[in-house]
Every structure is written in C-alpha cells, then in structure tokens.
C-alpha positions as CSV (number, residue, x, y, z in Angstrom):
1,M,-164.0,-35.8,-11.1
2,I,-167.4,-34.2,-11.7
3,Q,-169.9,-36.5,-13.0
4,E,-172.9,-35.5,-14.9
5,V,-176.5,-36.9,-14.3
6,L,-178.9,-36.6,-17.3
7,N,-182.3,-36.3,-17.3
8,P,-184.3,-38.4,-19.3
9,V,-187.2,-36.0,-19.4
10,G,-187.7,-33.9,-22.5
11,K,-188.5,-30.2,-22.5
12,K,-189.8,-30.2,-25.9
13,E,-193.3,-27.3,-25.7
14,S,-196.1,-29.2,-28.1
15,R,-197.4,-26.6,-30.6
16,R,-200.4,-28.1,-30.5
17,K,-203.4,-27.0,-28.1
18,P,-204.7,-29.8,-25.9
19,D,-208.2,-30.7,-26.7
20,A,-210.8,-29.2,-24.8
21,V,-212.1,-32.0,-22.1
22,T,-216.0,-32.2,-22.4
23,R,-218.3,-33.4,-19.6
24,A,-220.3,-36.8,-20.0
25,K,-223.0,-36.9,-22.6
26,S,-226.3,-36.5,-20.5
27,R,-228.0,-39.7,-20.3
28,D,-229.5,-42.1,-17.9
29,K,-227.0,-44.9,-18.4
30,P,-223.1,-43.4,-18.4
31,V,-221.2,-45.8,-20.8
32,I,-217.5,-47.0,-19.7
33,G,-215.6,-48.4,-22.3
34,L,-212.6,-51.1,-21.3
35,L,-210.2,-51.0,-23.8
36,N,-207.9,-54.1,-23.6
37,N,-204.4,-53.7,-24.9
38,S,-203.9,-57.3,-25.2
39,K,-201.1,-57.8,-23.0
40,P,-201.0,-61.0,-20.5
41,N,-203.6,-60.1,-17.4
42,V,-205.3,-57.2,-18.5
43,A,-208.4,-59.3,-19.1
44,L,-208.6,-60.4,-15.6
45,F,-207.8,-56.7,-14.5
46,L,-210.4,-55.2,-16.5
47,E,-213.2,-58.1,-15.4
48,A,-212.3,-56.7,-11.9
49,V,-212.6,-53.1,-12.9
50,E,-215.7,-53.8,-14.6
51,S,-217.1,-55.9,-11.9
52,E,-216.4,-53.0,-9.2
53,L,-218.3,-50.4,-11.3
54,L,-221.5,-52.3,-12.2
55,G,-221.3,-53.5,-8.4
56,Q,-221.5,-50.2,-6.7
57,G,-225.1,-50.3,-7.6
58,K,-225.0,-47.3,-10.2
59,N,-226.6,-47.8,-13.4
60,Y,-223.5,-47.9,-15.9
61,E,-223.2,-49.6,-19.3
62,T,-219.7,-51.1,-20.0
63,V,-218.4,-51.8,-23.5
64,N,-215.5,-54.0,-24.1
65,V,-212.8,-53.8,-26.8
66,V,-209.6,-55.6,-27.5
67,K,-206.7,-54.3,-29.4
68,P,-205.2,-56.8,-31.8
69,R,-201.6,-55.9,-30.7
70,S,-200.6,-54.0,-27.6
71,A,-198.2,-51.6,-29.6
72,G,-200.4,-51.0,-32.2
73,P,-203.1,-48.4,-32.3
74,S,-206.7,-49.5,-31.6
75,P,-208.9,-49.8,-34.9
76,E,-212.0,-49.0,-32.6
77,I,-210.8,-45.5,-31.0
78,E,-213.4,-44.0,-32.9
79,F,-216.4,-46.3,-32.0
80,L,-215.2,-45.7,-28.3
81,A,-214.8,-41.9,-28.7
82,E,-218.2,-42.0,-30.2
83,R,-219.9,-44.2,-27.8
84,C,-218.6,-43.8,-24.4
85,D,-218.8,-41.0,-22.0
86,Y,-215.5,-42.6,-20.2
87,V,-212.5,-45.1,-21.5
88,I,-210.4,-46.6,-19.3
89,N,-207.3,-47.7,-20.9
90,A,-205.7,-50.6,-19.3
91,V,-201.9,-51.3,-19.8
92,A,-201.4,-54.1,-17.4
93,D,-198.9,-57.0,-17.7
C-alpha cells in the first residue's frame, strides 16, 4: 500500500511585484518602531529588545505602538511607515 504525503506549502506565484526596499532615512538618530501585537509576553519581549538597542551606546530613538487586537490590522501602520526607519513586529506568546 502506497501512502501519499501532502505538502502544505502553496506554490501560487504572486502577480504583484514586491515593493522595493529603501535604505533608512539619513538622520542623526535612526528611529526604530516596536510593534506590540498585544499577545501575552510581547511587552516583556519588546522591553528587552528596546533595552538592548538603547544599551548598545548608539543613538537610537524608539517608538512603541500596541495593536488593539492581535489578529487585526494595526491602525497605526501608516504612522510607523512614515516615522520609522525600521520596525520590529513582535509576535511572541
């Protein structure tokens, strides 16, 4: 008897070209957004990340944003895109 193993990975090609990645804006103090998806322990994780970033002796500014629901979109995503050079989206449980 032969058993077939199914692969759950889709092979559908996207019709949309990926957005171009741009370099960080040229400024003295790069801004790093920390996006909390409101799941348990994410705040603790992001506090540790922020502490590590700021403890490196480099001149970073951080912006903290909390999504109202973990499964929903962030209403502040445009703000993060405009304001930040980089964004860390934390999804820890």
